[in-house]
SEKOL-739456 format. One record per residue (C-alpha): residue number from 1; residue in three letters; x, z, y. Coordinates in nm, 3 decimals. Example, Ala and Ser with C-alpha at 12.3 -4.5 7.8 and 13.67 -1.06 7.14 Angstrom:
<atoms>
<atom 1; "ALA"; <1.230; 0.780; -0.450>>
<atom 2; "SER"; <1.367; 0.714; -0.106>>
</atoms>
This chain:
<atoms>
<atom 1; "MET"; <2.027; 4.034; 2.250>>
<atom 2; "THR"; <2.293; 4.058; 1.978>>
<atom 3; "LEU"; <2.597; 3.836; 1.969>>
<atom 4; "GLU"; <2.458; 3.657; 1.661>>
<atom 5; "THR"; <2.119; 3.593; 1.829>>
<atom 6; "SER"; <2.289; 3.467; 2.143>>
<atom 7; "ALA"; <2.500; 3.224; 1.939>>
<atom 8; "LYS"; <2.188; 3.089; 1.762>>
<atom 9; "THR"; <2.010; 3.041; 2.096>>
<atom 10; "GLU"; <2.305; 2.852; 2.242>>
<atom 11; "THR"; <2.325; 2.634; 1.930>>
<atom 12; "ALA"; <1.951; 2.553; 1.955>>
<atom 13; "ARG"; <1.989; 2.458; 2.321>>
<atom 14; "SER"; <2.275; 2.223; 2.236>>
<atom 15; "VAL"; <2.072; 2.023; 1.980>>
<atom 16; "PRO"; <1.889; 1.729; 2.150>>
<atom 17; "GLY"; <1.514; 1.738; 2.103>>
<atom 18; "VAL"; <1.488; 2.096; 1.984>>
<atom 19; "LEU"; <1.173; 2.287; 2.085>>
<atom 20; "GLY"; <1.256; 2.610; 2.263>>
<atom 21; "GLY"; <1.048; 2.923; 2.301>>
<atom 22; "GLU"; <0.996; 2.857; 2.671>>
<atom 23; "ARG"; <0.824; 2.527; 2.593>>
<atom 24; "ALA"; <0.582; 2.691; 2.347>>
<atom 25; "ALA"; <0.499; 2.964; 2.599>>
<atom 26; "ALA"; <0.429; 2.706; 2.869>>
<atom 27; "LEU"; <0.198; 2.513; 2.637>>
<atom 28; "ARG"; <0.003; 2.828; 2.557>>
<atom 29; "ARG"; <-0.037; 2.914; 2.924>>
<atom 30; "ALA"; <-0.163; 2.561; 3.000>>
<atom 31; "PHE"; <-0.410; 2.575; 2.710>>
<atom 32; "ASP"; <-0.546; 2.916; 2.813>>
<atom 33; "ALA"; <-0.582; 2.807; 3.177>>
<atom 34; "GLU"; <-0.836; 2.536; 3.093>>
<atom 35; "PRO"; <-1.183; 2.678; 3.011>>
<atom 36; "ARG"; <-1.296; 2.365; 2.824>>
<atom 37; "ASN"; <-1.015; 2.421; 2.572>>
<atom 38; "ARG"; <-1.160; 2.758; 2.479>>
<atom 39; "LEU"; <-1.506; 2.606; 2.448>>
<atom 40; "ALA"; <-1.372; 2.333; 2.219>>
<atom 41; "GLN"; <-1.180; 2.590; 2.017>>
<atom 42; "ASN"; <-1.486; 2.808; 1.971>>
<atom 43; "ALA"; <-1.695; 2.510; 1.862>>
<atom 44; "VAL"; <-1.445; 2.350; 1.623>>
<atom 45; "THR"; <-1.331; 2.670; 1.455>>
<atom 46; "ARG"; <-1.693; 2.732; 1.353>>
<atom 47; "ASN"; <-1.816; 2.379; 1.284>>
<atom 48; "PRO"; <-1.694; 2.049; 1.136>>
<atom 49; "ILE"; <-1.526; 1.852; 1.411>>
<atom 50; "ASP"; <-1.754; 1.550; 1.364>>
<atom 51; "ALA"; <-2.058; 1.770; 1.432>>
<atom 52; "VAL"; <-1.904; 1.868; 1.766>>
<atom 53; "ALA"; <-1.765; 1.526; 1.867>>
<atom 54; "VAL"; <-2.065; 1.314; 1.762>>
<atom 55; "ASN"; <-2.209; 1.080; 2.023>>
<atom 56; "ARG"; <-2.575; 1.174; 2.004>>
<atom 57; "GLU"; <-2.680; 0.868; 2.203>>
<atom 58; "VAL"; <-2.540; 0.638; 1.932>>
<atom 59; "VAL"; <-2.733; 0.824; 1.662>>
<atom 60; "THR"; <-3.066; 0.820; 1.847>>
<atom 61; "SER"; <-3.035; 0.457; 1.961>>
<atom 62; "THR"; <-2.942; 0.312; 1.621>>
<atom 63; "ASP"; <-3.243; 0.174; 1.436>>
<atom 64; "HIS"; <-3.252; 0.118; 1.061>>
<atom 65; "THR"; <-3.477; -0.188; 1.082>>
<atom 66; "PHE"; <-3.353; -0.547; 1.050>>
<atom 67; "SER"; <-3.486; -0.890; 1.126>>
<atom 68; "HIS"; <-3.344; -1.021; 0.796>>
<atom 69; "LEU"; <-3.341; -0.785; 0.497>>
<atom 70; "LEU"; <-3.263; -0.881; 0.137>>
<atom 71; "ASP"; <-3.247; -0.559; -0.064>>
<atom 72; "LYS"; <-3.549; -0.448; -0.264>>
<atom 73; "TRP"; <-3.358; -0.237; -0.511>>
<atom 74; "SER"; <-3.188; 0.102; -0.536>>
<atom 75; "VAL"; <-2.817; 0.164; -0.487>>
<atom 76; "THR"; <-2.555; 0.228; -0.754>>
<atom 77; "ASP"; <-2.306; 0.514; -0.778>>
<atom 78; "GLN"; <-1.934; 0.475; -0.851>>
<atom 79; "LYS"; <-1.900; 0.854; -0.873>>
<atom 80; "GLN"; <-1.540; 0.987; -0.853>>
<atom 81; "SER"; <-1.367; 0.655; -0.901>>
<atom 82; "GLY"; <-1.213; 0.375; -0.696>>
<atom 83; "ARG"; <-1.427; 0.100; -0.852>>
<atom 84; "CYS"; <-1.606; 0.001; -0.530>>
<atom 85; "TRP"; <-1.483; -0.361; -0.551>>
<atom 86; "LEU"; <-1.631; -0.398; -0.901>>
<atom 87; "PHE"; <-1.957; -0.235; -0.797>>
<atom 88; "ALA"; <-1.985; -0.457; -0.489>>
<atom 89; "GLY"; <-1.917; -0.770; -0.694>>
<atom 90; "MET"; <-2.166; -0.686; -0.966>>
<atom 91; "ASN"; <-2.423; -0.579; -0.707>>
<atom 92; "LEU"; <-2.387; -0.925; -0.556>>
<atom 93; "PHE"; <-2.455; -1.081; -0.896>>
<atom 94; "ARG"; <-2.745; -0.858; -0.994>>
<atom 95; "VAL"; <-2.970; -0.991; -0.716>>
<atom 96; "GLY"; <-3.017; -1.323; -0.896>>
<atom 97; "SER"; <-3.013; -1.170; -1.242>>
<atom 98; "MET"; <-3.303; -0.938; -1.157>>
<atom 99; "GLU"; <-3.503; -1.236; -1.033>>
<atom 100; "GLN"; <-3.430; -1.438; -1.348>>
<atom 101; "MET"; <-3.527; -1.153; -1.579>>
<atom 102; "GLY"; <-3.823; -1.037; -1.371>>
<atom 103; "LEU"; <-3.680; -0.688; -1.328>>
<atom 104; "LYS"; <-3.708; -0.445; -1.038>>
<atom 105; "GLU"; <-3.386; -0.270; -1.138>>
<atom 106; "PHE"; <-3.083; -0.388; -1.333>>
<atom 107; "GLU"; <-2.711; -0.319; -1.344>>
<atom 108; "PHE"; <-2.423; -0.496; -1.511>>
<atom 109; "SER"; <-2.186; -0.265; -1.696>>
<atom 110; "GLN"; <-1.920; -0.150; -1.453>>
<atom 111; "THR"; <-1.740; 0.024; -1.741>>
<atom 112; "TYR"; <-1.698; -0.302; -1.932>>
<atom 113; "LEU"; <-1.518; -0.483; -1.653>>
<atom 114; "PHE"; <-1.328; -0.166; -1.560>>
<atom 115; "PHE"; <-1.188; -0.149; -1.916>>
<atom 116; "TRP"; <-1.054; -0.502; -1.897>>
<atom 117; "ASP"; <-0.920; -0.454; -1.546>>
<atom 118; "LYS"; <-0.718; -0.154; -1.658>>
<atom 119; "PHE"; <-0.586; -0.338; -1.962>>
<atom 120; "GLU"; <-0.500; -0.653; -1.768>>
<atom 121; "ARG"; <-0.343; -0.450; -1.490>>
<atom 122; "ALA"; <-0.123; -0.269; -1.740>>
<atom 123; "ASN"; <0.001; -0.606; -1.862>>
<atom 124; "TYR"; <0.050; -0.723; -1.502>>
<atom 125; "PHE"; <0.258; -0.416; -1.422>>
<atom 126; "LEU"; <0.477; -0.447; -1.730>>
<atom 127; "GLU"; <0.537; -0.816; -1.659>>
<atom 128; "ALA"; <0.644; -0.715; -1.308>>
<atom 129; "MET"; <0.884; -0.464; -1.462>>
<atom 130; "ILE"; <1.037; -0.741; -1.672>>
<atom 131; "GLU"; <1.065; -0.967; -1.369>>
<atom 132; "THR"; <1.233; -0.699; -1.155>>
<atom 133; "ALA"; <1.446; -0.542; -1.431>>
<atom 134; "ASP"; <1.769; -0.654; -1.266>>
<atom 135; "ARG"; <1.691; -0.467; -0.941>>
<atom 136; "PRO"; <1.785; -0.102; -0.880>>
<atom 137; "VAL"; <1.511; 0.144; -0.968>>
<atom 138; "ASP"; <1.504; 0.258; -0.603>>
<atom 139; "ASP"; <1.459; -0.098; -0.474>>
<atom 140; "ARG"; <1.159; -0.087; -0.240>>
<atom 141; "VAL"; <0.952; -0.335; -0.445>>
<atom 142; "VAL"; <1.030; -0.160; -0.774>>
<atom 143; "ALA"; <0.951; 0.177; -0.618>>
<atom 144; "TRP"; <0.620; 0.040; -0.489>>
<atom 145; "LEU"; <0.527; -0.096; -0.833>>
<atom 146; "LEU"; <0.615; 0.234; -1.000>>
<atom 147; "ALA"; <0.396; 0.417; -0.747>>
<atom 148; "HIS"; <0.096; 0.189; -0.820>>
<atom 149; "PRO"; <0.102; 0.081; -1.184>>
<atom 150; "VAL"; <-0.271; 0.093; -1.261>>
<atom 151; "ASP"; <-0.482; 0.188; -0.958>>
<atom 152; "ASP"; <-0.864; 0.175; -0.954>>
<atom 153; "GLY"; <-0.906; -0.054; -0.652>>
<atom 154; "GLY"; <-0.913; -0.431; -0.638>>
<atom 155; "GLN"; <-0.981; -0.751; -0.448>>
<atom 156; "TRP"; <-1.238; -1.030; -0.461>>
<atom 157; "ASN"; <-1.007; -1.272; -0.643>>
<atom 158; "MET"; <-0.921; -1.004; -0.897>>
<atom 159; "PHE"; <-1.291; -0.949; -0.963>>
<atom 160; "ALA"; <-1.351; -1.323; -1.005>>
<atom 161; "SER"; <-1.060; -1.351; -1.251>>
<atom 162; "LEU"; <-1.205; -1.077; -1.471>>
<atom 163; "VAL"; <-1.554; -1.227; -1.479>>
<atom 164; "LYS"; <-1.422; -1.573; -1.564>>
<atom 165; "LYS"; <-1.212; -1.439; -1.850>>
<atom 166; "TYR"; <-1.429; -1.163; -1.995>>
<atom 167; "GLY"; <-1.785; -1.230; -1.879>>
<atom 168; "LEU"; <-2.034; -0.949; -1.819>>
<atom 169; "VAL"; <-2.266; -0.725; -2.019>>
<atom 170; "PRO"; <-2.570; -0.515; -1.925>>
<atom 171; "LYS"; <-2.501; -0.152; -1.843>>
<atom 172; "ALA"; <-2.702; -0.043; -2.145>>
<atom 173; "VAL"; <-2.454; -0.219; -2.375>>
<atom 174; "MET"; <-2.150; -0.033; -2.238>>
<atom 175; "PRO"; <-2.271; 0.262; -2.028>>
<atom 176; "GLU"; <-2.076; 0.497; -1.806>>
<atom 177; "THR"; <-1.853; 0.763; -1.960>>
<atom 178; "LYS"; <-1.703; 1.081; -1.820>>
<atom 179; "SER"; <-1.377; 0.896; -1.760>>
<atom 180; "SER"; <-1.533; 0.593; -1.592>>
<atom 181; "GLU"; <-1.712; 0.824; -1.348>>
<atom 182; "GLN"; <-1.412; 1.051; -1.296>>
<atom 183; "THR"; <-1.099; 0.843; -1.342>>
<atom 184; "LEU"; <-0.818; 1.075; -1.234>>
<atom 185; "PRO"; <-0.749; 1.246; -1.572>>
<atom 186; "MET"; <-0.748; 0.913; -1.759>>
<atom 187; "ASN"; <-0.531; 0.745; -1.496>>
<atom 188; "ARG"; <-0.277; 1.026; -1.511>>
<atom 189; "HIS"; <-0.206; 0.951; -1.878>>
<atom 190; "LEU"; <-0.216; 0.574; -1.838>>
<atom 191; "VAL"; <0.037; 0.596; -1.555>>
<atom 192; "GLN"; <0.271; 0.813; -1.761>>
<atom 193; "LYS"; <0.264; 0.571; -2.055>>
<atom 194; "LEU"; <0.327; 0.272; -1.826>>
<atom 195; "ARG"; <0.621; 0.441; -1.653>>
<atom 196; "GLU"; <0.766; 0.519; -1.994>>
<atom 197; "GLY"; <0.729; 0.150; -2.073>>
<atom 198; "ALA"; <0.904; 0.061; -1.748>>
<atom 199; "ARG"; <1.192; 0.292; -1.840>>
<atom 200; "ASP"; <1.230; 0.134; -2.184>>
<atom 201; "ILE"; <1.214; -0.223; -2.048>>
<atom 202; "ARG"; <1.478; -0.150; -1.785>>
<atom 203; "ALA"; <1.704; 0.026; -2.034>>
<atom 204; "GLN"; <1.680; -0.265; -2.278>>
<atom 205; "HIS"; <1.751; -0.514; -2.002>>
<atom 206; "GLU"; <2.058; -0.317; -1.897>>
<atom 207; "ALA"; <2.177; -0.324; -2.259>>
<atom 208; "GLY"; <2.150; -0.703; -2.264>>
<atom 209; "ALA"; <1.818; -0.750; -2.449>>
<atom 210; "SER"; <1.642; -1.089; -2.430>>
<atom 211; "VAL"; <1.314; -1.144; -2.246>>
<atom 212; "ASP"; <1.145; -1.188; -2.585>>
<atom 213; "ALA"; <1.267; -0.842; -2.686>>
<atom 214; "LEU"; <1.139; -0.696; -2.359>>
<atom 215; "ARG"; <0.797; -0.847; -2.427>>
<atom 216; "GLU"; <0.793; -0.693; -2.774>>
<atom 217; "THR"; <0.842; -0.357; -2.605>>
<atom 218; "LYS"; <0.565; -0.445; -2.361>>
<atom 219; "ASP"; <0.329; -0.527; -2.648>>
<atom 220; "GLY"; <0.394; -0.186; -2.804>>
<atom 221; "VAL"; <0.298; -0.016; -2.478>>
<atom 222; "LEU"; <-0.015; -0.230; -2.451>>
<atom 223; "ASP"; <-0.118; -0.121; -2.802>>
<atom 224; "ALA"; <-0.116; 0.238; -2.679>>
<atom 225; "ILE"; <-0.292; 0.149; -2.353>>
<atom 226; "TYR"; <-0.578; -0.025; -2.538>>
<atom 227; "ARG"; <-0.620; 0.274; -2.767>>
<atom 228; "MET"; <-0.624; 0.515; -2.473>>
<atom 229; "LEU"; <-0.878; 0.304; -2.283>>
<atom 230; "ALA"; <-1.106; 0.278; -2.586>>
<atom 231; "ILE"; <-1.095; 0.655; -2.630>>
<atom 232; "HIS"; <-1.187; 0.713; -2.265>>
<atom 233; "LEU"; <-1.425; 0.425; -2.194>>
<atom 234; "GLY"; <-1.558; 0.308; -2.531>>
<atom 235; "THR"; <-1.485; -0.016; -2.713>>
<atom 236; "PRO"; <-1.588; -0.330; -2.521>>
<atom 237; "PRO"; <-1.837; -0.539; -2.721>>
<atom 238; "GLU"; <-1.756; -0.888; -2.845>>
<atom 239; "ARG"; <-2.124; -0.967; -2.910>>
<atom 240; "PHE"; <-2.452; -0.783; -2.846>>
<atom 241; "ASP"; <-2.829; -0.827; -2.879>>
<atom 242; "TRP"; <-3.022; -0.848; -2.552>>
<atom 243; "GLN"; <-3.395; -0.796; -2.510>>
<atom 244; "TRP"; <-3.603; -0.637; -2.236>>
<atom 245; "LYS"; <-3.944; -0.586; -2.078>>
<atom 246; "ASP"; <-3.994; -0.725; -1.729>>
<atom 247; "LYS"; <-4.170; -0.558; -1.436>>
<atom 248; "ASP"; <-4.506; -0.692; -1.560>>
<atom 249; "ASP"; <-4.445; -0.539; -1.905>>
<atom 250; "ASN"; <-4.380; -0.874; -2.072>>
<atom 251; "PHE"; <-4.131; -0.873; -2.359>>
<atom 252; "HIS"; <-3.827; -1.108; -2.367>>
<atom 253; "ARG"; <-3.549; -1.162; -2.618>>
<atom 254; "ASP"; <-3.225; -1.358; -2.585>>
<atom 255; "GLY"; <-3.089; -1.252; -2.923>>
<atom 256; "GLU"; <-2.718; -1.225; -2.989>>
<atom 257; "MET"; <-2.491; -1.315; -2.698>>
<atom 258; "THR"; <-2.126; -1.289; -2.602>>
<atom 259; "PRO"; <-2.031; -1.141; -2.265>>
<atom 260; "GLN"; <-1.933; -1.491; -2.155>>
<atom 261; "ASP"; <-2.276; -1.624; -2.261>>
<atom 262; "PHE"; <-2.448; -1.349; -2.065>>
<atom 263; "ALA"; <-2.249; -1.415; -1.747>>
<atom 264; "ALA"; <-2.307; -1.790; -1.772>>
<atom 265; "LYS"; <-2.683; -1.738; -1.804>>
<atom 266; "TYR"; <-2.744; -1.462; -1.551>>
<atom 267; "VAL"; <-2.488; -1.518; -1.274>>
<atom 268; "ASN"; <-2.648; -1.784; -1.058>>
<atom 269; "ILE"; <-2.398; -1.809; -0.772>>
<atom 270; "PRO"; <-2.078; -2.019; -0.787>>
<atom 271; "PHE"; <-1.848; -1.721; -0.741>>
<atom 272; "ASP"; <-1.537; -1.915; -0.837>>
<atom 273; "ASP"; <-1.594; -2.131; -0.526>>
<atom 274; "TYR"; <-1.595; -1.828; -0.296>>
<atom 275; "VAL"; <-1.304; -1.767; -0.058>>
<atom 276; "ALA"; <-1.180; -1.442; 0.091>>
<atom 277; "LEU"; <-1.168; -1.440; 0.471>>
<atom 278; "VAL"; <-0.977; -1.167; 0.652>>
<atom 279; "ASN"; <-0.943; -1.064; 1.015>>
<atom 280; "ASP"; <-0.581; -0.967; 1.074>>
<atom 281; "PRO"; <-0.506; -0.974; 1.449>>
<atom 282; "ARG"; <-0.144; -0.859; 1.422>>
<atom 283; "PRO"; <0.121; -1.059; 1.610>>
<atom 284; "GLY"; <0.285; -1.290; 1.358>>
<atom 285; "SER"; <-0.038; -1.330; 1.157>>
<atom 286; "PRO"; <-0.181; -1.654; 1.301>>
<atom 287; "TYR"; <-0.543; -1.746; 1.247>>
<atom 288; "GLY"; <-0.614; -2.049; 1.032>>
<atom 289; "ARG"; <-0.336; -1.960; 0.787>>
<atom 290; "THR"; <-0.356; -1.850; 0.426>>
<atom 291; "TYR"; <-0.188; -1.535; 0.298>>
<atom 292; "THR"; <-0.117; -1.357; -0.025>>
<atom 293; "VAL"; <0.041; -1.022; -0.104>>
<atom 294; "GLU"; <0.339; -0.992; -0.335>>
<atom 295; "TYR"; <0.251; -0.837; -0.673>>
<atom 296; "LEU"; <-0.117; -0.804; -0.586>>
<atom 297; "GLY"; <-0.325; -0.898; -0.887>>
<atom 298; "ASN"; <-0.451; -0.794; -1.227>>
<atom 299; "VAL"; <-0.479; -1.094; -1.465>>
<atom 300; "VAL"; <-0.149; -1.265; -1.542>>
<atom 301; "GLY"; <-0.225; -1.637; -1.508>>
<atom 302; "GLY"; <-0.555; -1.557; -1.333>>
<atom 303; "GLU"; <-0.675; -1.651; -0.990>>
<atom 304; "PRO"; <-0.416; -1.548; -0.729>>
<atom 305; "VAL"; <-0.524; -1.327; -0.442>>
<atom 306; "ARG"; <-0.545; -1.552; -0.139>>
<atom 307; "TYR"; <-0.680; -1.481; 0.209>>
<atom 308; "LEU"; <-0.766; -1.708; 0.499>>
<atom 309; "ASN"; <-0.712; -1.533; 0.832>>
<atom 310; "VAL"; <-0.990; -1.601; 1.085>>
<atom 311; "GLU"; <-1.121; -1.459; 1.413>>
<atom 312; "VAL"; <-1.373; -1.181; 1.369>>
<atom 313; "ASP"; <-1.651; -1.393; 1.525>>
<atom 314; "VAL"; <-1.600; -1.657; 1.256>>
<atom 315; "MET"; <-1.635; -1.388; 0.991>>
<atom 316; "LYS"; <-1.955; -1.263; 1.154>>
<atom 317; "GLU"; <-2.110; -1.609; 1.180>>
<atom 318; "LEU"; <-2.044; -1.695; 0.816>>
<atom 319; "THR"; <-2.174; -1.356; 0.701>>
<atom 320; "LYS"; <-2.490; -1.402; 0.907>>
<atom 321; "ARG"; <-2.539; -1.753; 0.768>>
<atom 322; "SER"; <-2.513; -1.631; 0.408>>
<atom 323; "ILE"; <-2.778; -1.366; 0.468>>
<atom 324; "VAL"; <-3.017; -1.558; 0.695>>
<atom 325; "GLU"; <-2.993; -1.914; 0.562>>
<atom 326; "ARG"; <-2.894; -1.866; 0.200>>
<atom 327; "GLY"; <-3.066; -1.535; 0.138>>
<atom 328; "GLU"; <-2.750; -1.405; -0.031>>
<atom 329; "PRO"; <-2.574; -1.071; 0.016>>
<atom 330; "VAL"; <-2.206; -1.075; 0.112>>
<atom 331; "TRP"; <-1.917; -0.889; -0.055>>
<atom 332; "MET"; <-1.693; -0.723; 0.205>>
<atom 333; "GLY"; <-1.398; -0.487; 0.258>>
<atom 334; "CYS"; <-1.351; -0.240; 0.545>>
<atom 335; "ASP"; <-1.196; 0.089; 0.656>>
<atom 336; "VAL"; <-1.499; 0.289; 0.555>>
<atom 337; "GLY"; <-1.416; 0.639; 0.680>>
<atom 338; "LYS"; <-1.356; 0.556; 1.044>>
<atom 339; "MET"; <-1.632; 0.646; 1.293>>
<atom 340; "MET"; <-1.884; 0.709; 1.013>>
<atom 341; "GLN"; <-2.181; 0.944; 1.031>>
<atom 342; "ARG"; <-2.239; 0.980; 0.658>>
<atom 343; "ASP"; <-2.560; 1.184; 0.657>>
<atom 344; "GLU"; <-2.737; 0.941; 0.891>>
<atom 345; "GLY"; <-2.568; 0.639; 0.734>>
<atom 346; "ILE"; <-2.433; 0.493; 1.061>>
<atom 347; "TRP"; <-2.107; 0.326; 1.163>>
<atom 348; "ASP"; <-2.035; 0.267; 1.530>>
<atom 349; "ALA"; <-1.703; 0.223; 1.714>>
<atom 350; "GLU"; <-1.811; 0.499; 1.958>>
<atom 351; "MET"; <-1.966; 0.733; 1.702>>
<atom 352; "PHE"; <-1.736; 1.026; 1.790>>
<atom 353; "ASP"; <-1.575; 1.111; 2.124>>
<atom 354; "TYR"; <-1.261; 1.277; 1.996>>
<atom 355; "GLY"; <-1.078; 1.196; 2.318>>
<atom 356; "ALA"; <-1.313; 1.406; 2.530>>
<atom 357; "LEU"; <-1.292; 1.694; 2.281>>
<atom 358; "TYR"; <-0.912; 1.698; 2.265>>
<atom 359; "GLY"; <-0.848; 1.596; 2.624>>
<atom 360; "THR"; <-0.635; 1.297; 2.526>>
<atom 361; "ASP"; <-0.681; 0.924; 2.479>>
<atom 362; "PHE"; <-0.672; 0.741; 2.145>>
<atom 363; "ASP"; <-0.592; 0.385; 2.247>>
<atom 364; "LEU"; <-0.442; 0.192; 1.953>>
<atom 365; "ASP"; <-0.618; -0.144; 1.922>>
<atom 366; "LYS"; <-0.701; -0.304; 1.586>>
<atom 367; "ALA"; <-0.370; -0.488; 1.554>>
<atom 368; "GLU"; <-0.174; -0.177; 1.649>>
<atom 369; "ARG"; <-0.368; 0.038; 1.403>>
<atom 370; "LEU"; <-0.264; -0.203; 1.126>>
<atom 371; "ARG"; <0.098; -0.209; 1.238>>
<atom 372; "TYR"; <0.124; 0.168; 1.274>>
<atom 373; "HIS"; <-0.056; 0.261; 0.949>>
<atom 374; "GLN"; <-0.368; 0.397; 1.119>>
<atom 375; "THR"; <-0.611; 0.160; 0.947>>
<atom 376; "PHE"; <-0.638; -0.053; 0.635>>
<atom 377; "MET"; <-0.899; -0.164; 0.383>>
<atom 378; "THR"; <-1.027; 0.136; 0.191>>
<atom 379; "HIS"; <-1.366; 0.036; 0.050>>
<atom 380; "ALA"; <-1.570; -0.264; -0.066>>
<atom 381; "MET"; <-1.949; -0.286; -0.024>>
<atom 382; "LEU"; <-2.226; -0.541; 0.020>>
<atom 383; "PHE"; <-2.399; -0.673; 0.332>>
<atom 384; "THR"; <-2.770; -0.700; 0.250>>
<atom 385; "GLY"; <-2.926; -0.752; 0.593>>
<atom 386; "VAL"; <-2.869; -0.831; 0.958>>
<atom 387; "ASP"; <-3.062; -0.773; 1.281>>
<atom 388; "VAL"; <-3.043; -1.087; 1.495>>
<atom 389; "VAL"; <-3.147; -1.110; 1.862>>
<atom 390; "ASP"; <-3.114; -1.445; 2.043>>
<atom 391; "ASP"; <-2.910; -1.574; 1.749>>
<atom 392; "VAL"; <-2.656; -1.290; 1.785>>
<atom 393; "ALA"; <-2.612; -1.017; 1.523>>
<atom 394; "ARG"; <-2.631; -0.669; 1.672>>
<atom 395; "ARG"; <-2.629; -0.459; 1.356>>
<atom 396; "TRP"; <-2.578; -0.503; 0.982>>
<atom 397; "ARG"; <-2.737; -0.353; 0.673>>
<atom 398; "VAL"; <-2.492; -0.231; 0.406>>
<atom 399; "GLU"; <-2.548; -0.139; 0.042>>
<atom 400; "ASN"; <-2.298; 0.130; -0.049>>
<atom 401; "SER"; <-2.210; 0.253; -0.400>>
<atom 402; "TRP"; <-2.204; 0.628; -0.335>>
<atom 403; "GLY"; <-2.547; 0.705; -0.478>>
<atom 404; "ASP"; <-2.868; 0.771; -0.285>>
<atom 405; "LYS"; <-2.794; 1.117; -0.142>>
<atom 406; "ASN"; <-2.640; 0.989; 0.182>>
<atom 407; "GLY"; <-2.743; 0.733; 0.444>>
<atom 408; "ARG"; <-3.096; 0.601; 0.393>>
<atom 409; "LYS"; <-3.118; 0.632; 0.015>>
<atom 410; "GLY"; <-2.763; 0.498; -0.004>>
<atom 411; "PHE"; <-2.802; 0.215; 0.249>>
<atom 412; "TYR"; <-2.616; 0.223; 0.581>>
<atom 413; "VAL"; <-2.640; 0.054; 0.919>>
<atom 414; "MET"; <-2.327; -0.090; 1.083>>
<atom 415; "ASN"; <-2.346; -0.151; 1.455>>
<atom 416; "ASP"; <-2.171; -0.468; 1.563>>
<atom 417; "SER"; <-1.905; -0.276; 1.759>>
<atom 418; "TRP"; <-1.784; -0.127; 1.429>>
<atom 419; "PHE"; <-1.764; -0.472; 1.267>>
<atom 420; "ASP"; <-1.517; -0.575; 1.539>>
<atom 421; "GLU"; <-1.286; -0.280; 1.484>>
<atom 422; "TYR"; <-1.297; -0.183; 1.117>>
<atom 423; "MET"; <-1.418; -0.486; 0.919>>
<atom 424; "PHE"; <-1.137; -0.677; 0.748>>
<atom 425; "GLU"; <-1.269; -0.905; 0.473>>
<atom 426; "VAL"; <-1.569; -1.098; 0.346>>
<atom 427; "ALA"; <-1.613; -1.337; 0.052>>
<atom 428; "VAL"; <-1.819; -1.648; 0.136>>
<atom 429; "ARG"; <-1.887; -1.991; -0.008>>
<atom 430; "ARG"; <-1.609; -2.240; 0.057>>
<atom 431; "GLU"; <-1.862; -2.511; 0.153>>
<atom 432; "ASP"; <-1.991; -2.297; 0.442>>
<atom 433; "LEU"; <-1.655; -2.301; 0.619>>
<atom 434; "PRO"; <-1.599; -2.546; 0.908>>
<atom 435; "ALA"; <-1.399; -2.854; 0.809>>
<atom 436; "ASP"; <-1.075; -2.732; 0.971>>
<atom 437; "LEU"; <-1.085; -2.404; 0.778>>
<atom 438; "GLN"; <-1.163; -2.581; 0.452>>
<atom 439; "ALA"; <-0.855; -2.794; 0.511>>
<atom 440; "ALA"; <-0.651; -2.484; 0.591>>
<atom 441; "LEU"; <-0.717; -2.348; 0.242>>
<atom 442; "ALA"; <-0.480; -2.611; 0.101>>
<atom 443; "GLN"; <-0.180; -2.449; 0.274>>
<atom 444; "GLU"; <0.087; -2.268; 0.081>>
<atom 445; "PRO"; <0.012; -1.902; 0.158>>
<atom 446; "ILE"; <0.244; -1.681; 0.359>>
<atom 447; "VAL"; <0.363; -1.402; 0.126>>
<atom 448; "LEU"; <0.317; -1.050; 0.265>>
<atom 449; "PRO"; <0.515; -0.760; 0.114>>
<atom 450; "ALA"; <0.356; -0.554; -0.163>>
<atom 451; "TRP"; <0.296; -0.261; 0.072>>
<atom 452; "ASP"; <0.121; -0.463; 0.345>>
<atom 453; "PRO"; <-0.213; -0.311; 0.457>>
<atom 454; "MET"; <-0.391; -0.635; 0.363>>
<atom 455; "GLY"; <-0.341; -0.534; 0.001>>
<atom 456; "ALA"; <-0.456; -0.175; 0.042>>
<atom 457; "LEU"; <-0.805; -0.222; -0.109>>
<atom 458; "ALA"; <-0.642; -0.266; -0.451>>
<atom 459; "HIS"; <-0.465; 0.069; -0.428>>
</atoms>
């Protein structure tokens, strides 16, 4: 050993926490001494880990039949976009619209509402930049806003605000485009323009400009954003002619309608009376309290995002009641990728035995997974069925929006164990809540920080 090497070794030994070569050698010897490690290595280096760790008993014991089933239609496909919340909301609406129009298949235009969400969210972001212009650019809230100026995701209240303001149109009136189905290239340019706007607003504020002057700058940015959106997504219609043939080949004509007229006629559920229930078991997040997330929204002046935190059994009971008694699907948000067997279309809390494969325990509970960034809401879908035995739900039918090439033609089954661990939100009718929870909705909501996992579905 040279003098220089010896000095480096002594320096490494003197640094607390440093990993030495002896430690690595010991770990290798321990790994090689256990035959099951070599078996696991051989299996996982040649196969996807989920194929090796899958719990076959869960797969073979999970039935895709349900005592209460609502869906008689095909699934939709959000393609390479984060529009799940819009798809789930419009899929909820289309159930009644298909019945009214006598159609077997129908879709509202996801592109239409997506256009207005992007435009409104650009305005929301720029207003936030005006409001926070006196903070340093590396302030945590400002940094969060700059990281998420115009994301694809959203929440139930954000969806409701868009529908109330802009209405809906049939998909045929404003169909999908390359950029609605694959949003990343469009978003890249929208984000750049909005960050340029943020720079200009902050520079003007620092120079002493009035709020009116800052809003003039904002309006110039919005002019560009509208033009960019129209180029990528098409121009949203102000009026359109609607006529169709029903499933019995009968012809119908509504004539000229506005998007607001169309929504008023063909949305037959009181969606503005729906409330968002969440299950957040973290310490310091008491049940029976309302919450909101700072800077979570899209429409300035629209419906604020508000959650009511409830026990998971309350969420289950109200979801079951909507399906069984009302015959209505339920909009929901969850951590979709956890314990999911995509090909079979199954979620179960014990779907994969990673612990046995790795020889270690994974023991964070739901509250701890939220606190330590291991889980959050990632996807919105629709409950369309439930299997009830002795008045207890044991599995749930889910309509996804990933097309019909996975699951059972795009529909999935969620075992009740998964609901407990990875379900976070449902939207239900206010009148279905028990009296104490209805009263709780009147509370001033606790404000969670912008980066809280309860706001993750919008990002």
